N, CA, C, O and the ligand as a Tripos MOL2 file, in Angstrom:
@<TRIPOS>MOLECULE
protein
  313   311    79     0     0
PROTEIN
NO_CHARGES

@<TRIPOS>ATOM
      1 N         103.1830  107.0670   76.9840 N.3       1 MET1
      2 CA        102.4220  106.0140   76.3000 C.3       1 MET1
      3 C         101.9680  104.9570   77.2990 C.2       1 MET1
      4 O         102.7350  104.5300   78.1620 O.2       1 MET1
      5 N         100.7420  104.5520   77.1740 N.am      2 ILE2
      6 CA        100.1970  103.5300   78.0690 C.3       2 ILE2
      7 C         100.2870  102.1730   77.3940 C.2       2 ILE2
      8 O          99.7730  101.9670   76.2940 O.2       2 ILE2
      9 N         100.9720  101.2290   78.0980 N.am      3 ARG3
     10 CA        101.0880   99.8730   77.5480 C.3       3 ARG3
     11 C          99.8800   99.0450   77.9750 C.2       3 ARG3
     12 O          99.4100   99.1650   79.1070 O.2       3 ARG3
     13 N          99.3830   98.2120   77.0770 N.am      4 PRO4
     14 CA         98.3210   97.2870   77.5100 C.3       4 PRO4
     15 C          98.8590   96.3460   78.5770 C.2       4 PRO4
     16 O         100.0420   96.0040   78.5690 O.2       4 PRO4
     17 N          98.0020   95.9300   79.4880 N.am      5 ILE5
     18 CA         98.4360   95.1820   80.6720 C.3       5 ILE5
     19 C          99.1520   93.8920   80.2990 C.2       5 ILE5
     20 O         100.0770   93.4860   81.0030 O.2       5 ILE5
     21 N          98.7520   93.2330   79.2100 N.am      6 HIS6
     22 CA         99.3440   91.9350   78.8950 C.3       6 HIS6
     23 C         100.7650   92.0590   78.3710 C.2       6 HIS6
     24 O         101.4410   91.0460   78.1980 O.2       6 HIS6
     25 N         101.2360   93.2770   78.1130 N.am      7 SER7
     26 CA        102.6050   93.4250   77.6260 C.3       7 SER7
     27 C         103.5850   93.7330   78.7540 C.2       7 SER7
     28 O         104.7860   93.8560   78.5140 O.2       7 SER7
     29 N         103.0830   93.8580   79.9840 N.am      8 ILE8
     30 CA        103.9850   94.1260   81.1060 C.3       8 ILE8
     31 C         104.7300   92.8450   81.4740 C.2       8 ILE8
     32 O         104.0980   91.8290   81.7640 O.2       8 ILE8
     33 N         106.0680   92.8770   81.4680 N.am      9 PRO9
     34 CA        106.8110   91.6580   81.7950 C.3       9 PRO9
     35 C         106.5750   91.2280   83.2390 C.2       9 PRO9
     36 O         106.2450   92.0470   84.0980 O.2       9 PRO9
     37 N         106.7510   89.9100   83.4990 N.am     10 MET10
     38 CA        106.5100   89.3590   84.8250 C.3      10 MET10
     39 C         107.2740   90.0870   85.9210 C.2      10 MET10
     40 O         106.7510   90.2830   87.0180 O.2      10 MET10
     41 N         108.5010   90.4860   85.6330 N.am     11 GLU11
     42 CA        109.3080   91.0770   86.7060 C.3      11 GLU11
     43 C         108.7790   92.4330   87.1560 C.2      11 GLU11
     44 O         109.1840   92.9460   88.1990 O.2      11 GLU11
     45 N         107.8650   93.0180   86.3640 N.am     12 ASP12
     46 CA        107.2510   94.2740   86.7730 C.3      12 ASP12
     47 C         106.0100   94.0570   87.6210 C.2      12 ASP12
     48 O         105.4080   95.0120   88.1120 O.2      12 ASP12
     49 N         105.6290   92.7950   87.7910 N.am     13 MET13
     50 CA        104.3670   92.5160   88.4700 C.3      13 MET13
     51 C         104.5600   92.0240   89.9010 C.2      13 MET13
     52 O         103.7550   91.2410   90.4060 O.2      13 MET13
     53 N         105.6310   92.4850   90.5550 N.am     14 ASN14
     54 CA        105.8350   92.1290   91.9500 C.3      14 ASN14
     55 C         104.7040   92.6620   92.8080 C.2      14 ASN14
     56 O         104.2910   93.8150   92.6810 O.2      14 ASN14
     57 N         104.2140   91.8010   93.6810 N.am     15 MET15
     58 CA        103.1890   92.2210   94.6250 C.3      15 MET15
     59 C         103.7430   92.0830   96.0350 C.2      15 MET15
     60 O         104.5080   91.1680   96.3390 O.2      15 MET15
     61 N         103.3360   93.0160   96.8870 N.am     16 ASN16
     62 CA        103.7180   92.9230   98.2900 C.3      16 ASN16
     63 C         102.6240   92.1890   99.0450 C.2      16 ASN16
     64 O         101.5070   92.6900   99.1680 O.2      16 ASN16
     65 N         102.9410   91.0010   99.5530 N.am     17 GLN17
     66 CA        101.9520   90.1990  100.2660 C.3      17 GLN17
     67 C         102.3880   90.0290  101.7080 C.2      17 GLN17
     68 O         103.5660   89.8200  101.9980 O.2      17 GLN17
     69 N         101.4210   90.1200  102.6060 N.am     18 THR18
     70 CA        101.7160   89.9700  104.0270 C.3      18 THR18
     71 C         101.0210   88.7230  104.5680 C.2      18 THR18
     72 O          99.8410   88.4820  104.3120 O.2      18 THR18
     73 N         101.7910   87.9380  105.3240 N.am     19 PHE19
     74 CA        101.2450   86.7240  105.9260 C.3      19 PHE19
     75 C         101.4490   86.7730  107.4310 C.2      19 PHE19
     76 O         102.4170   87.3530  107.9230 O.2      19 PHE19
     77 N         100.5170   86.1530  108.1580 N.am     20 ASP20
     78 CA        100.6960   85.9120  109.5880 C.3      20 ASP20
     79 C         101.1300   84.4760  109.7580 C.2      20 ASP20
     80 O         100.3730   83.5490  109.4680 O.2      20 ASP20
     81 N         102.3650   84.2890  110.2330 N.am     21 VAL21
     82 CA        102.9040   82.9430  110.3550 C.3      21 VAL21
     83 C         103.1510   82.6330  111.8290 C.2      21 VAL21
     84 O         103.8460   83.3720  112.5250 O.2      21 VAL21
     85 N         102.5680   81.5270  112.2900 N.am     22 LYS22
     86 CA        102.7330   81.1420  113.6920 C.3      22 LYS22
     87 C         103.7340   80.0050  113.8010 C.2      22 LYS22
     88 O         103.7760   79.1150  112.9520 O.2      22 LYS22
     89 N         104.5420   80.0440  114.8590 N.am     23 GLY23
     90 CA        105.4260   78.9310  115.1610 C.3      23 GLY23
     91 C         106.8900   79.1810  114.8230 C.2      23 GLY23
     92 O         107.7170   78.2810  114.9750 O.2      23 GLY23
     93 N         107.2270   80.3910  114.3650 N.am     24 MET24
     94 CA        108.6430   80.6930  114.0940 C.3      24 MET24
     95 C         109.3090   81.1020  115.4070 C.2      24 MET24
     96 O         108.9780   82.1340  115.9910 O.2      24 MET24
     97 N         110.2500   80.2760  115.8580 N.am     25 THR25
     98 CA        110.8270   80.5190  117.1760 C.3      25 THR25
     99 C         112.2920   80.9420  117.1270 C.2      25 THR25
    100 O         112.8180   81.4310  118.1270 O.2      25 THR25
    101 N         112.9520   80.7690  116.0070 N.am     26 CYS26
    102 CA        114.3740   81.0970  115.9760 C.3      26 CYS26
    103 C         114.8150   81.4390  114.5500 C.2      26 CYS26
    104 O         114.0160   81.4060  113.6130 O.2      26 CYS26
    105 N         116.0680   81.7590  114.4100 N.am     27 GLY27
    106 CA        116.5980   82.1380  113.1050 C.3      27 GLY27
    107 C         116.4940   81.0200  112.0880 C.2      27 GLY27
    108 O         116.3590   81.2600  110.8880 O.2      27 GLY27
    109 N         116.5600   79.7960  112.5860 N.am     28 HIS28
    110 CA        116.4210   78.6550  111.6690 C.3      28 HIS28
    111 C         115.0340   78.6330  111.0370 C.2      28 HIS28
    112 O         114.8840   78.3340  109.8530 O.2      28 HIS28
    113 N         114.0310   78.9500  111.8360 N.am     29 CYS29
    114 CA        112.6640   79.0100  111.3110 C.3      29 CYS29
    115 C         112.5660   80.0940  110.2360 C.2      29 CYS29
    116 O         111.9450   79.8860  109.1940 O.2      29 CYS29
    117 N         113.1720   81.2280  110.4900 N.am     30 GLU30
    118 CA        113.1370   82.3180  109.5020 C.3      30 GLU30
    119 C         113.7800   81.8620  108.1970 C.2      30 GLU30
    120 O         113.2770   82.1610  107.1130 O.2      30 GLU30
    121 N         114.8850   81.1430  108.3050 N.am     31 ARG31
    122 CA        115.5550   80.6540  107.0960 C.3      31 ARG31
    123 C         114.6820   79.6390  106.3680 C.2      31 ARG31
    124 O         114.5900   79.6490  105.1410 O.2      31 ARG31
    125 N         114.0350   78.7540  107.1490 N.am     32 ALA32
    126 CA        113.1920   77.7230  106.5400 C.3      32 ALA32
    127 C         112.0440   78.3720  105.7700 C.2      32 ALA32
    128 O         111.7250   77.9560  104.6560 O.2      32 ALA32
    129 N         111.4260   79.3910  106.3630 N.am     33 VAL33
    130 CA        110.3170   80.0820  105.7090 C.3      33 VAL33
    131 C         110.8220   80.8150  104.4630 C.2      33 VAL33
    132 O         110.1970   80.7620  103.4040 O.2      33 VAL33
    133 N         111.9540   81.4970  104.6050 N.am     34 THR34
    134 CA        112.5190   82.2300  103.4750 C.3      34 THR34
    135 C         112.8270   81.2820  102.3210 C.2      34 THR34
    136 O         112.5200   81.5760  101.1660 O.2      34 THR34
    137 N         113.4420   80.1330  102.6450 N.am     35 GLN35
    138 CA        113.8110   79.1890  101.5920 C.3      35 GLN35
    139 C         112.5910   78.5540  100.9530 C.2      35 GLN35
    140 O         112.5920   78.2720   99.7550 O.2      35 GLN35
    141 N         111.5420   78.3220  101.7470 N.am     36 ALA36
    142 CA        110.3080   77.7490  101.1970 C.3      36 ALA36
    143 C         109.6890   78.7190  100.1950 C.2      36 ALA36
    144 O         109.2260   78.3180   99.1280 O.2      36 ALA36
    145 N         109.6900   80.0010  100.5550 N.am     37 VAL37
    146 CA        109.1370   81.0120   99.6510 C.3      37 VAL37
    147 C         109.9870   81.1040   98.3890 C.2      37 VAL37
    148 O         109.4610   81.1950   97.2790 O.2      37 VAL37
    149 N         111.3090   81.0790   98.5690 N.am     38 GLN38
    150 CA        112.1970   81.2470   97.4160 C.3      38 GLN38
    151 C         112.2620   79.9970   96.5510 C.2      38 GLN38
    152 O         112.7470   80.0510   95.4210 O.2      38 GLN38
    153 N         111.7820   78.8770   97.0680 N.am     39 ALA39
    154 CA        111.6510   77.6840   96.2210 C.3      39 ALA39
    155 C         110.5240   77.8900   95.2090 C.2      39 ALA39
    156 O         110.5610   77.3500   94.1030 O.2      39 ALA39
    157 N         109.5210   78.6790   95.6050 N.am     40 VAL40
    158 CA        108.4200   79.0070   94.6980 C.3      40 VAL40
    159 C         108.8380   80.1240   93.7460 C.2      40 VAL40
    160 O         108.5670   80.0670   92.5460 O.2      40 VAL40
    161 N         109.5020   81.1430   94.3000 N.am     41 ASP41
    162 CA        109.9390   82.3000   93.5110 C.3      41 ASP41
    163 C         111.3490   82.6930   93.9590 C.2      41 ASP41
    164 O         111.5110   83.3940   94.9580 O.2      41 ASP41
    165 N         112.3770   82.2380   93.2150 N.am     42 PRO42
    166 CA        113.7690   82.4980   93.6070 C.3      42 PRO42
    167 C         114.0780   83.9860   93.7610 C.2      42 PRO42
    168 O         115.0010   84.3570   94.4860 O.2      42 PRO42
    169 N         113.3170   84.8280   93.0890 N.am     43 ALA43
    170 CA        113.5830   86.2710   93.1550 C.3      43 ALA43
    171 C         112.7740   86.9580   94.2510 C.2      43 ALA43
    172 O         112.8350   88.1790   94.3940 O.2      43 ALA43
    173 N         112.0220   86.1860   95.0190 N.am     44 ALA44
    174 CA        111.1780   86.7880   96.0640 C.3      44 ALA44
    175 C         112.0350   87.4580   97.1270 C.2      44 ALA44
    176 O         113.0950   86.9590   97.5070 O.2      44 ALA44
    177 N         111.5460   88.6020   97.5960 N.am     45 GLU45
    178 CA        112.1750   89.2550   98.7430 C.3      45 GLU45
    179 C         111.3200   88.9680   99.9600 C.2      45 GLU45
    180 O         110.1140   89.2150   99.9610 O.2      45 GLU45
    181 N         111.9630   88.4390  101.0060 N.am     46 VAL46
    182 CA        111.2280   88.0080  102.1910 C.3      46 VAL46
    183 C         111.7040   88.8000  103.3990 C.2      46 VAL46
    184 O         112.8960   88.8320  103.7040 O.2      46 VAL46
    185 N         110.7660   89.4360  104.0800 N.am     47 THR47
    186 CA        111.0810   90.1780  105.2960 C.3      47 THR47
    187 C         110.2700   89.5910  106.4370 C.2      47 THR47
    188 O         109.0440   89.5100  106.3610 O.2      47 THR47
    189 N         110.9670   89.1760  107.5060 N.am     48 ILE48
    190 CA        110.2910   88.4780  108.6040 C.3      48 ILE48
    191 C         110.4810   89.2220  109.9150 C.2      48 ILE48
    192 O         111.5960   89.5810  110.2910 O.2      48 ILE48
    193 N         109.3680   89.4450  110.6030 N.am     49 ASP49
    194 CA        109.4200   89.9390  111.9780 C.3      49 ASP49
    195 C         108.9670   88.7910  112.8720 C.2      49 ASP49
    196 O         107.7730   88.5550  113.0530 O.2      49 ASP49
    197 N         109.9480   88.0830  113.4260 N.am     50 ARG50
    198 CA        109.6490   86.8610  114.1610 C.3      50 ARG50
    199 C         108.7840   87.1360  115.3920 C.2      50 ARG50
    200 O         107.9350   86.3190  115.7510 O.2      50 ARG50
    201 N         108.9980   88.2820  116.0360 N.am     51 ALA51
    202 CA        108.2740   88.6030  117.2670 C.3      51 ALA51
    203 C         106.7640   88.6490  117.0270 C.2      51 ALA51
    204 O         105.9850   88.1930  117.8630 O.2      51 ALA51
    205 N         106.3600   89.1950  115.8950 N.am     52 THR52
    206 CA        104.9340   89.3190  115.6010 C.3      52 THR52
    207 C         104.4450   88.2450  114.6400 C.2      52 THR52
    208 O         103.2390   88.0960  114.4440 O.2      52 THR52
    209 N         105.3680   87.4910  114.0370 N.am     53 GLY53
    210 CA        104.9870   86.4830  113.0610 C.3      53 GLY53
    211 C         104.6190   87.0680  111.7170 C.2      53 GLY53
    212 O         104.0210   86.3910  110.8800 O.2      53 GLY53
    213 N         104.9780   88.3370  111.5060 N.am     54 LYS54
    214 CA        104.6230   88.9950  110.2490 C.3      54 LYS54
    215 C         105.6720   88.6890  109.1770 C.2      54 LYS54
    216 O         106.8650   88.9220  109.3710 O.2      54 LYS54
    217 N         105.2110   88.1720  108.0660 N.am     55 VAL55
    218 CA        106.0990   87.8500  106.9530 C.3      55 VAL55
    219 C         105.6490   88.6430  105.7320 C.2      55 VAL55
    220 O         104.5150   88.5150  105.2710 O.2      55 VAL55
    221 N         106.5550   89.4570  105.2220 N.am     56 GLU56
    222 CA        106.2570   90.2250  104.0160 C.3      56 GLU56
    223 C         107.0180   89.6370  102.8470 C.2      56 GLU56
    224 O         108.2180   89.3800  102.9390 O.2      56 GLU56
    225 N         106.3200   89.4260  101.7550 N.am     57 VAL57
    226 CA        106.9260   88.8010  100.5830 C.3      57 VAL57
    227 C         106.6600   89.6660   99.3540 C.2      57 VAL57
    228 O         105.5160   90.0030   99.0500 O.2      57 VAL57
    229 N         107.7290   90.0150   98.6600 N.am     58 GLN58
    230 CA        107.6200   90.6660   97.3530 C.3      58 GLN58
    231 C         107.7750   89.5860   96.3030 C.2      58 GLN58
    232 O         108.8490   89.0020   96.1590 O.2      58 GLN58
    233 N         106.7080   89.3180   95.5720 N.am     59 THR59
    234 CA        106.7760   88.1870   94.6440 C.3      59 THR59
    235 C         105.8360   88.3810   93.4690 C.2      59 THR59
    236 O         104.8840   89.1580   93.5290 O.2      59 THR59
    237 N         106.1280   87.6560   92.4030 N.am     60 THR60
    238 CA        105.2400   87.6330   91.2420 C.3      60 THR60
    239 C         104.2500   86.4750   91.3480 C.2      60 THR60
    240 O         103.3260   86.3650   90.5420 O.2      60 THR60
    241 N         104.4480   85.6090   92.3510 N.am     61 GLN61
    242 CA        103.6570   84.3770   92.4290 C.3      61 GLN61
    243 C         102.3680   84.5870   93.2230 C.2      61 GLN61
    244 O         102.2870   85.4720   94.0740 O.2      61 GLN61
    245 N         101.3560   83.7530   92.9270 N.am     62 PRO62
    246 CA        100.0750   83.9080   93.6180 C.3      62 PRO62
    247 C         100.1910   83.6420   95.1210 C.2      62 PRO62
    248 O         101.0000   82.8310   95.5710 O.2      62 PRO62
    249 N          99.3680   84.3410   95.8650 N.am     63 ARG63
    250 CA         99.3900   84.2570   97.3170 C.3      63 ARG63
    251 C          99.2040   82.8190   97.8180 C.2      63 ARG63
    252 O          99.8680   82.3940   98.7630 O.2      63 ARG63
    253 N          98.2860   82.0680   97.1690 N.am     64 GLU64
    254 CA         97.9960   80.7070   97.6450 C.3      64 GLU64
    255 C          99.2520   79.8320   97.5870 C.2      64 GLU64
    256 O          99.4850   78.9990   98.4630 O.2      64 GLU64
    257 N         100.0600   80.0420   96.5320 N.am     65 GLN65
    258 CA        101.2430   79.1880   96.3880 C.3      65 GLN65
    259 C         102.2890   79.5050   97.4380 C.2      65 GLN65
    260 O         102.9570   78.6040   97.9470 O.2      65 GLN65
    261 N         102.4370   80.7940   97.7700 N.am     66 ILE66
    262 CA        103.3850   81.1870   98.8130 C.3      66 ILE66
    263 C         102.9180   80.6430  100.1560 C.2      66 ILE66
    264 O         103.7130   80.0950  100.9190 O.2      66 ILE66
    265 N         101.6300   80.7950  100.4430 N.am     67 ALA67
    266 CA        101.0800   80.3240  101.7180 C.3      67 ALA67
    267 C         101.2440   78.8130  101.8520 C.2      67 ALA67
    268 O         101.5650   78.3020  102.9250 O.2      67 ALA67
    269 N         101.0180   78.1130  100.7490 N.am     68 GLN68
    270 CA        101.1340   76.6500  100.7880 C.3      68 GLN68
    271 C         102.5750   76.2220  101.0640 C.2      68 GLN68
    272 O         102.8120   75.2820  101.8220 O.2      68 GLN68
    273 N         103.5290   76.9080  100.4520 N.am     69 ALA69
    274 CA        104.9430   76.5740  100.6630 C.3      69 ALA69
    275 C         105.3310   76.7710  102.1240 C.2      69 ALA69
    276 O         106.0750   75.9640  102.6820 O.2      69 ALA69
    277 N         104.8340   77.8360  102.7450 N.am     70 ILE70
    278 CA        105.1240   78.0950  104.1570 C.3      70 ILE70
    279 C         104.4580   77.0220  105.0220 C.2      70 ILE70
    280 O         105.0630   76.5170  105.9680 O.2      70 ILE70
    281 N         103.2110   76.6800  104.6940 N.am     71 ALA71
    282 CA        102.4780   75.6760  105.4670 C.3      71 ALA71
    283 C         103.1740   74.3210  105.3920 C.2      71 ALA71
    284 O         103.1840   73.5690  106.3660 O.2      71 ALA71
    285 N         103.7600   74.0080  104.2220 N.am     72 GLU72
    286 CA        104.4330   72.7220  104.0580 C.3      72 GLU72
    287 C         105.6830   72.6120  104.9240 C.2      72 GLU72
    288 O         106.1600   71.5110  105.2020 O.2      72 GLU72
    289 N         106.2130   73.7650  105.3520 N.am     73 GLU73
    290 CA        107.3490   73.7450  106.2820 C.3      73 GLU73
    291 C         106.8930   73.4600  107.7080 C.2      73 GLU73
    292 O         107.7180   73.2420  108.5960 O.2      73 GLU73
    293 N         105.5820   73.4620  107.9260 N.am     74 GLY74
    294 CA        105.0450   73.1290  109.2360 C.3      74 GLY74
    295 C         104.5960   74.3230  110.0610 C.2      74 GLY74
    296 O         104.4140   74.2090  111.2730 O.2      74 GLY74
    297 N         104.4180   75.4640  109.4160 N.am     75 TYR75
    298 CA        103.9800   76.6640  110.1390 C.3      75 TYR75
    299 C         102.5410   76.9900  109.7790 C.2      75 TYR75
    300 O         102.1260   76.8480  108.6290 O.2      75 TYR75
    301 N         101.7830   77.4300  110.7820 N.am     76 ALA76
    302 CA        100.4150   77.8680  110.5290 C.3      76 ALA76
    303 C         100.4740   79.2420  109.8950 C.2      76 ALA76
    304 O         101.0950   80.1590  110.4330 O.2      76 ALA76
    305 N          99.8280   79.3820  108.7530 N.am     77 VAL77
    306 CA         99.9200   80.6340  108.0030 C.3      77 VAL77
    307 C          98.5400   81.1370  107.6510 C.2      77 VAL77
    308 O          97.6550   80.3710  107.2710 O.2      77 VAL77
    309 N          98.3720   82.4570  107.7870 N.am     78 GLN78
    310 CA         97.1170   83.0780  107.3990 C.3      78 GLN78
    311 C          97.3900   84.1810  106.3950 C.2      78 GLN78
    312 O          96.4580   84.8400  105.9340 O.2      78 GLN78
    313 CU        113.3750   77.7300  114.7110 Cu       79 CU79
@<TRIPOS>BOND
     1     1     2 1
     2     2     3 1
     3     3     4 2
     4     3     5 am
     5     5     6 1
     6     6     7 1
     7     7     8 2
     8     7     9 am
     9     9    10 1
    10    10    11 1
    11    11    12 2
    12    11    13 am
    13    13    14 1
    14    14    15 1
    15    15    16 2
    16    15    17 am
    17    17    18 1
    18    18    19 1
    19    19    20 2
    20    19    21 am
    21    21    22 1
    22    22    23 1
    23    23    24 2
    24    23    25 am
    25    25    26 1
    26    26    27 1
    27    27    28 2
    28    27    29 am
    29    29    30 1
    30    30    31 1
    31    31    32 2
    32    31    33 am
    33    33    34 1
    34    34    35 1
    35    35    36 2
    36    35    37 am
    37    37    38 1
    38    38    39 1
    39    39    40 2
    40    39    41 am
    41    41    42 1
    42    42    43 1
    43    43    44 2
    44    43    45 am
    45    45    46 1
    46    46    47 1
    47    47    48 2
    48    47    49 am
    49    49    50 1
    50    50    51 1
    51    51    52 2
    52    51    53 am
    53    53    54 1
    54    54    55 1
    55    55    56 2
    56    55    57 am
    57    57    58 1
    58    58    59 1
    59    59    60 2
    60    59    61 am
    61    61    62 1
    62    62    63 1
    63    63    64 2
    64    63    65 am
    65    65    66 1
    66    66    67 1
    67    67    68 2
    68    67    69 am
    69    69    70 1
    70    70    71 1
    71    71    72 2
    72    71    73 am
    73    73    74 1
    74    74    75 1
    75    75    76 2
    76    75    77 am
    77    77    78 1
    78    78    79 1
    79    79    80 2
    80    79    81 am
    81    81    82 1
    82    82    83 1
    83    83    84 2
    84    83    85 am
    85    85    86 1
    86    86    87 1
    87    87    88 2
    88    87    89 am
    89    89    90 1
    90    90    91 1
    91    91    92 2
    92    91    93 am
    93    93    94 1
    94    94    95 1
    95    95    96 2
    96    95    97 am
    97    97    98 1
    98    98    99 1
    99    99   100 2
   100    99   101 am
   101   101   102 1
   102   102   103 1
   103   103   104 2
   104   103   105 am
   105   105   106 1
   106   106   107 1
   107   107   108 2
   108   107   109 am
   109   109   110 1
   110   110   111 1
   111   111   112 2
   112   111   113 am
   113   113   114 1
   114   114   115 1
   115   115   116 2
   116   115   117 am
   117   117   118 1
   118   118   119 1
   119   119   120 2
   120   119   121 am
   121   121   122 1
   122   122   123 1
   123   123   124 2
   124   123   125 am
   125   125   126 1
   126   126   127 1
   127   127   128 2
   128   127   129 am
   129   129   130 1
   130   130   131 1
   131   131   132 2
   132   131   133 am
   133   133   134 1
   134   134   135 1
   135   135   136 2
   136   135   137 am
   137   137   138 1
   138   138   139 1
   139   139   140 2
   140   139   141 am
   141   141   142 1
   142   142   143 1
   143   143   144 2
   144   143   145 am
   145   145   146 1
   146   146   147 1
   147   147   148 2
   148   147   149 am
   149   149   150 1
   150   150   151 1
   151   151   152 2
   152   151   153 am
   153   153   154 1
   154   154   155 1
   155   155   156 2
   156   155   157 am
   157   157   158 1
   158   158   159 1
   159   159   160 2
   160   159   161 am
   161   161   162 1
   162   162   163 1
   163   163   164 2
   164   163   165 am
   165   165   166 1
   166   166   167 1
   167   167   168 2
   168   167   169 am
   169   169   170 1
   170   170   171 1
   171   171   172 2
   172   171   173 am
   173   173   174 1
   174   174   175 1
   175   175   176 2
   176   175   177 am
   177   177   178 1
   178   178   179 1
   179   179   180 2
   180   179   181 am
   181   181   182 1
   182   182   183 1
   183   183   184 2
   184   183   185 am
   185   185   186 1
   186   186   187 1
   187   187   188 2
   188   187   189 am
   189   189   190 1
   190   190   191 1
   191   191   192 2
   192   191   193 am
   193   193   194 1
   194   194   195 1
   195   195   196 2
   196   195   197 am
   197   197   198 1
   198   198   199 1
   199   199   200 2
   200   199   201 am
   201   201   202 1
   202   202   203 1
   203   203   204 2
   204   203   205 am
   205   205   206 1
   206   206   207 1
   207   207   208 2
   208   207   209 am
   209   209   210 1
   210   210   211 1
   211   211   212 2
   212   211   213 am
   213   213   214 1
   214   214   215 1
   215   215   216 2
   216   215   217 am
   217   217   218 1
   218   218   219 1
   219   219   220 2
   220   219   221 am
   221   221   222 1
   222   222   223 1
   223   223   224 2
   224   223   225 am
   225   225   226 1
   226   226   227 1
   227   227   228 2
   228   227   229 am
   229   229   230 1
   230   230   231 1
   231   231   232 2
   232   231   233 am
   233   233   234 1
   234   234   235 1
   235   235   236 2
   236   235   237 am
   237   237   238 1
   238   238   239 1
   239   239   240 2
   240   239   241 am
   241   241   242 1
   242   242   243 1
   243   243   244 2
   244   243   245 am
   245   245   246 1
   246   246   247 1
   247   247   248 2
   248   247   249 am
   249   249   250 1
   250   250   251 1
   251   251   252 2
   252   251   253 am
   253   253   254 1
   254   254   255 1
   255   255   256 2
   256   255   257 am
   257   257   258 1
   258   258   259 1
   259   259   260 2
   260   259   261 am
   261   261   262 1
   262   262   263 1
   263   263   264 2
   264   263   265 am
   265   265   266 1
   266   266   267 1
   267   267   268 2
   268   267   269 am
   269   269   270 1
   270   270   271 1
   271   271   272 2
   272   271   273 am
   273   273   274 1
   274   274   275 1
   275   275   276 2
   276   275   277 am
   277   277   278 1
   278   278   279 1
   279   279   280 2
   280   279   281 am
   281   281   282 1
   282   282   283 1
   283   283   284 2
   284   283   285 am
   285   285   286 1
   286   286   287 1
   287   287   288 2
   288   287   289 am
   289   289   290 1
   290   290   291 1
   291   291   292 2
   292   291   293 am
   293   293   294 1
   294   294   295 1
   295   295   296 2
   296   295   297 am
   297   297   298 1
   298   298   299 1
   299   299   300 2
   300   299   301 am
   301   301   302 1
   302   302   303 1
   303   303   304 2
   304   303   305 am
   305   305   306 1
   306   306   307 1
   307   307   308 2
   308   307   309 am
   309   309   310 1
   310   310   311 1
   311   311   312 2
@<TRIPOS>SUBSTRUCTURE
     1 MET1         2 RESIDUE 1 A MET
     2 ILE2         6 RESIDUE 1 A ILE
     3 ARG3        10 RESIDUE 1 A ARG
     4 PRO4        14 RESIDUE 1 A PRO
     5 ILE5        18 RESIDUE 1 A ILE
     6 HIS6        22 RESIDUE 1 A HIS
     7 SER7        26 RESIDUE 1 A SER
     8 ILE8        30 RESIDUE 1 A ILE
     9 PRO9        34 RESIDUE 1 A PRO
    10 MET10       38 RESIDUE 1 A MET
    11 GLU11       42 RESIDUE 1 A GLU
    12 ASP12       46 RESIDUE 1 A ASP
    13 MET13       50 RESIDUE 1 A MET
    14 ASN14       54 RESIDUE 1 A ASN
    15 MET15       58 RESIDUE 1 A MET
    16 ASN16       62 RESIDUE 1 A ASN
    17 GLN17       66 RESIDUE 1 A GLN
    18 THR18       70 RESIDUE 1 A THR
    19 PHE19       74 RESIDUE 1 A PHE
    20 ASP20       78 RESIDUE 1 A ASP
    21 VAL21       82 RESIDUE 1 A VAL
    22 LYS22       86 RESIDUE 1 A LYS
    23 GLY23       90 RESIDUE 1 A GLY
    24 MET24       94 RESIDUE 1 A MET
    25 THR25       98 RESIDUE 1 A THR
    26 CYS26      102 RESIDUE 1 A CYS
    27 GLY27      106 RESIDUE 1 A GLY
    28 HIS28      110 RESIDUE 1 A HIS
    29 CYS29      114 RESIDUE 1 A CYS
    30 GLU30      118 RESIDUE 1 A GLU
    31 ARG31      122 RESIDUE 1 A ARG
    32 ALA32      126 RESIDUE 1 A ALA
    33 VAL33      130 RESIDUE 1 A VAL
    34 THR34      134 RESIDUE 1 A THR
    35 GLN35      138 RESIDUE 1 A GLN
    36 ALA36      142 RESIDUE 1 A ALA
    37 VAL37      146 RESIDUE 1 A VAL
    38 GLN38      150 RESIDUE 1 A GLN
    39 ALA39      154 RESIDUE 1 A ALA
    40 VAL40      158 RESIDUE 1 A VAL
    41 ASP41      162 RESIDUE 1 A ASP
    42 PRO42      166 RESIDUE 1 A PRO
    43 ALA43      170 RESIDUE 1 A ALA
    44 ALA44      174 RESIDUE 1 A ALA
    45 GLU45      178 RESIDUE 1 A GLU
    46 VAL46      182 RESIDUE 1 A VAL
    47 THR47      186 RESIDUE 1 A THR
    48 ILE48      190 RESIDUE 1 A ILE
    49 ASP49      194 RESIDUE 1 A ASP
    50 ARG50      198 RESIDUE 1 A ARG
    51 ALA51      202 RESIDUE 1 A ALA
    52 THR52      206 RESIDUE 1 A THR
    53 GLY53      210 RESIDUE 1 A GLY
    54 LYS54      214 RESIDUE 1 A LYS
    55 VAL55      218 RESIDUE 1 A VAL
    56 GLU56      222 RESIDUE 1 A GLU
    57 VAL57      226 RESIDUE 1 A VAL
    58 GLN58      230 RESIDUE 1 A GLN
    59 THR59      234 RESIDUE 1 A THR
    60 THR60      238 RESIDUE 1 A THR
    61 GLN61      242 RESIDUE 1 A GLN
    62 PRO62      246 RESIDUE 1 A PRO
    63 ARG63      250 RESIDUE 1 A ARG
    64 GLU64      254 RESIDUE 1 A GLU
    65 GLN65      258 RESIDUE 1 A GLN
    66 ILE66      262 RESIDUE 1 A ILE
    67 ALA67      266 RESIDUE 1 A ALA
    68 GLN68      270 RESIDUE 1 A GLN
    69 ALA69      274 RESIDUE 1 A ALA
    70 ILE70      278 RESIDUE 1 A ILE
    71 ALA71      282 RESIDUE 1 A ALA
    72 GLU72      286 RESIDUE 1 A GLU
    73 GLU73      290 RESIDUE 1 A GLU
    74 GLY74      294 RESIDUE 1 A GLY
    75 TYR75      298 RESIDUE 1 A TYR
    76 ALA76      302 RESIDUE 1 A ALA
    77 VAL77      306 RESIDUE 1 A VAL
    78 GLN78      310 RESIDUE 1 A GLN
    79 CU79       313 GROUP 0 **** ****
């Protein structure tokens, strides 16, 4: 059976979003970015590759809000 899109619960609507984040130099930066993202979406899964600045986020929240939270921590994000 096919469910109409509006009946899909939020937790089924996780999206994998990738960001380029500049300025993460240590584990503290990774924690700061992770916590900023999880302040927007406590259930977000955050994977960070500090060497390349690649941040992967599994979240139900819009991309702009995640990017803004990271930027507010002081990191350049694309
Ligand atoms: Cu740091």
